[in-house]
C-alpha positions as CSV (number, residue, x, y, z in Angstrom):
1,M,120.0,94.0,104.9
2,E,117.4,96.8,104.9
3,E,116.1,98.1,108.1
4,R,112.8,96.6,109.4
5,T,112.8,97.9,113.1
6,P,109.5,99.6,113.7
7,A,109.6,103.2,115.3
8,R,107.7,102.0,118.1
9,G,107.4,99.0,120.7
10,T,109.6,97.2,123.0
11,V,113.1,96.1,122.1
12,T,112.0,92.5,122.4
13,Q,108.9,93.3,120.3
14,R,111.0,94.7,117.5
15,A,113.1,91.6,117.7
16,I,110.1,89.4,117.0
17,E,108.9,91.4,114.3
18,Q,112.4,91.4,112.5
19,I,112.6,87.4,112.8
20,K,108.9,87.3,111.5
21,A,109.9,89.5,108.6
22,M,112.9,87.1,107.7
23,I,110.5,84.4,107.7
24,G,107.8,86.3,105.6
25,E,110.5,87.4,103.1
26,G,111.7,84.1,102.7
27,E,115.4,84.6,104.2
28,L,114.1,81.8,106.5
29,Q,112.2,78.7,105.4
30,P,110.3,76.3,107.1
31,G,112.5,73.8,108.6
32,D,115.5,76.0,108.3
33,R,117.8,76.3,111.4
34,L,118.2,79.9,112.7
35,P,121.7,81.3,113.0
36,T,123.0,81.0,116.6
37,E,121.8,83.8,119.1
38,R,125.2,85.6,118.8
39,D,124.9,85.7,115.1
40,L,121.3,86.7,114.9
41,A,121.5,89.5,117.4
42,A,124.5,91.0,115.4
43,Q,122.9,90.5,112.2
44,L,119.8,92.3,113.2
45,G,121.8,95.0,115.6
46,L,120.1,93.7,119.0
47,S,121.4,92.7,122.2
48,R,121.3,88.9,122.9
49,S,119.1,89.3,125.6
50,S,116.2,90.9,123.6
51,M,117.1,88.1,120.8
52,R,116.7,85.6,123.5
53,E,113.2,86.8,124.6
54,A,112.2,87.1,121.0
55,V,113.1,83.5,120.1
56,R,111.1,82.4,123.4
57,A,108.1,84.0,122.3
58,L,108.1,83.0,119.0
59,T,108.7,79.5,120.1
60,V,105.7,79.7,122.7
61,M,103.5,80.8,119.5
62,G,104.5,78.1,117.7
63,V,106.6,79.9,114.8
64,L,109.8,78.3,115.8
65,E,110.5,75.1,117.4
66,A,113.4,74.2,119.9
67,R,115.1,70.9,119.1
68,H,117.2,69.6,122.2
69,G,120.9,69.7,121.1
70,S,120.4,70.8,117.7
71,G,119.0,74.5,117.9
72,I,116.1,76.5,116.8
73,Y,114.2,76.0,113.7
74,V,111.3,77.5,111.8
75,T,108.2,75.3,112.0
76,R,106.4,74.1,108.8
77,L,104.2,76.7,109.6
78,G,101.0,74.7,108.9
79,A,97.5,75.9,110.3
80,D,97.5,73.2,112.9
81,D,100.8,74.7,114.2
82,L,100.0,78.0,114.4
83,L,96.3,78.2,115.3
84,E,96.3,76.1,118.4
85,T,95.9,79.2,120.5
86,F,92.1,79.6,119.4
87,G,91.4,76.3,121.4
88,V,92.8,77.7,124.6
89,V,91.0,81.0,124.1
90,A,87.6,79.4,123.3
91,D,88.2,76.8,126.5
92,L,88.7,79.9,128.8
93,S,86.5,82.5,127.4
94,R,83.3,83.8,129.4
95,G,80.7,86.3,128.8
96,E,80.7,88.8,126.1
97,Q,84.2,87.5,124.7
98,L,82.7,84.1,124.1
99,V,80.0,85.4,122.2
100,E,82.3,87.3,119.9
101,L,84.1,84.0,119.1
102,L,80.9,82.6,118.5
103,E,80.3,85.4,115.8
104,V,83.4,84.4,114.2
105,R,82.6,80.8,114.1
106,R,79.1,81.6,112.6
107,V,80.9,83.3,109.6
108,L,83.6,80.9,109.3
109,E,81.7,77.7,109.5
110,S,78.8,79.0,107.4
111,T,81.5,79.6,104.9
112,A,83.2,76.2,105.3
113,T,79.8,74.2,105.1
114,A,78.9,76.3,101.8
115,L,82.4,75.3,100.4
116,A,81.9,71.5,101.5
117,A,78.5,71.3,99.7
118,A,80.1,72.3,96.5
119,R,83.4,70.4,96.9
120,M,82.7,67.1,99.0
121,D,83.1,63.8,97.8
122,K,80.8,61.1,98.2
123,D,83.3,59.5,100.7
124,Q,83.4,62.6,102.7
125,L,79.8,63.0,102.6
126,A,79.0,59.4,103.9
127,V,81.3,60.2,107.0
128,V,79.1,63.3,107.8
129,T,76.0,61.0,107.4
130,G,77.3,58.6,109.6
131,H,77.9,60.9,112.4
132,L,74.0,62.3,111.9
133,R,72.9,58.9,112.0
134,A,74.9,58.1,115.3
135,M,73.8,61.3,117.0
136,D,70.1,60.2,116.2
137,E,70.4,56.7,117.5
138,T,71.6,57.5,121.1
139,E,70.5,59.4,124.1
140,N,74.0,59.5,125.7
141,P,75.1,63.1,126.0
142,E,78.6,62.1,125.7
143,E,78.4,60.2,122.7
144,I,76.1,63.2,121.3
145,L,79.2,65.5,121.9
146,A,81.7,63.2,120.4
147,H,79.6,62.7,117.1
148,D,78.8,66.2,117.1
149,L,82.3,67.4,117.0
150,E,83.2,64.8,114.2
151,F,79.9,65.9,112.2
152,H,81.5,69.3,112.0
153,R,84.9,68.2,111.8
154,A,84.2,66.2,108.6
155,I,82.3,68.9,107.1
156,N,85.0,71.6,107.7
157,A,87.7,69.2,106.4
158,A,85.6,68.7,103.2
159,S,85.6,72.6,102.4
160,G,89.2,71.9,101.2
161,N,90.5,75.1,103.1
162,E,93.0,73.8,105.7
163,T,93.3,77.1,107.4
164,M,89.7,77.7,108.0
165,A,89.5,74.1,109.1
166,A,92.2,74.7,111.5
167,I,90.4,77.8,112.8
168,L,87.2,76.4,113.5
169,E,89.1,73.6,115.2
170,G,90.2,75.9,117.7
171,L,86.9,77.8,117.8
172,S,84.9,74.6,118.3
173,S,86.7,72.5,121.1
174,R,85.4,69.5,123.0
175,T,85.5,71.7,126.0
176,F,83.5,74.4,124.7
177,R,81.1,72.2,123.2
178,A,80.7,70.1,126.4
179,R,79.8,73.5,128.2
180,V,77.0,73.9,125.7
181,W,75.6,70.3,125.7
182,R,75.5,70.4,129.4
183,G,73.3,73.2,129.2
184,Y,71.5,71.8,126.3
185,A,70.8,68.6,128.3
186,E,69.4,70.7,131.1
187,E,66.9,72.5,128.6
188,G,65.9,69.2,126.6
189,A,67.1,71.2,123.6
190,F,68.5,68.1,121.8
191,E,65.9,67.7,119.6
192,R,66.0,71.3,118.0
193,T,69.7,70.5,117.6
194,R,68.9,67.3,115.9
195,R,66.6,69.4,113.3
196,E,69.5,71.9,112.8
197,H,72.0,69.1,111.8
198,A,69.5,67.3,109.6
199,A,69.1,70.7,107.9
200,I,72.8,71.2,107.3
201,H,72.8,67.4,105.9
202,R,69.8,67.9,103.3
203,A,71.6,71.0,102.1
204,L,75.1,68.8,101.7
205,V,73.1,66.0,100.2
206,A,71.3,68.3,97.6
207,R,74.9,70.1,96.8
208,D,73.3,73.4,97.6
209,P,76.0,75.9,98.9
210,E,74.0,78.7,99.8
211,A,71.3,76.2,101.6
212,A,74.3,75.0,103.5
213,R,75.6,78.3,104.4
214,A,72.1,79.4,105.8
215,A,71.5,76.2,107.8
216,A,74.9,76.4,109.5
217,A,74.7,80.1,110.1
218,A,71.5,79.2,111.7
219,H,72.7,76.6,113.8
220,V,75.8,78.3,115.1
221,G,73.3,81.4,115.5
222,E,71.3,79.3,117.9
223,V,74.5,78.7,120.0
224,E,75.6,82.4,120.0
225,E,72.0,83.5,121.1
226,W,72.0,80.8,123.8
227,M,75.2,82.2,125.2
228,R,74.1,85.8,125.2
229,S,71.3,84.6,127.5
230,R,73.8,83.0,130.0
231,P,76.6,85.4,130.2
232,D,78.0,83.0,133.2
233,A,77.9,79.8,131.2
């Protein structure tokens, strides 16, 4: 087996990188059971304690899965499994870090919305339309929040890119959206948000990717600017 150990970093970090390399190079496939701790440590030329810490870290990251009484397995490595941490970051971020996350979301969501405009079928569009109408027919902030989340989730799913949709799912958590909606309710900004949603919907109906991209970017950009003006929100 060729040497994969990086020149720098802790022993545990080197162990993590070596296990990741085994997965990346196909030596370990999704669903495979890892060799025993002793065998894997010997195979990679590392101590069992370093191997134990590496496995623990990769399990926390969702790369590995511990099955009671069975052993340690490589997860299926789906986007939903590996990107859950984005939701935690979005929920806990404040100030400039949160604004940076919104910049990422603006880029990705505008792209996903453009893809949806080109790819979504009539049933997917009907779901988006249903959530838009539900938002327009209620003044209850909790109901608006729920349908807003589903409106964007349906669009992102219709993009056909599961990884992008999973990242956006994390960056657009319900907890984060609730923070924004509370602020919007205090400022009477619901109508503006409804207009932005309507612009996105018109572009989807028209099957116009560039209009969809622009409308989604403008919508997330408004949230981004709102958060910039409220660093403690």
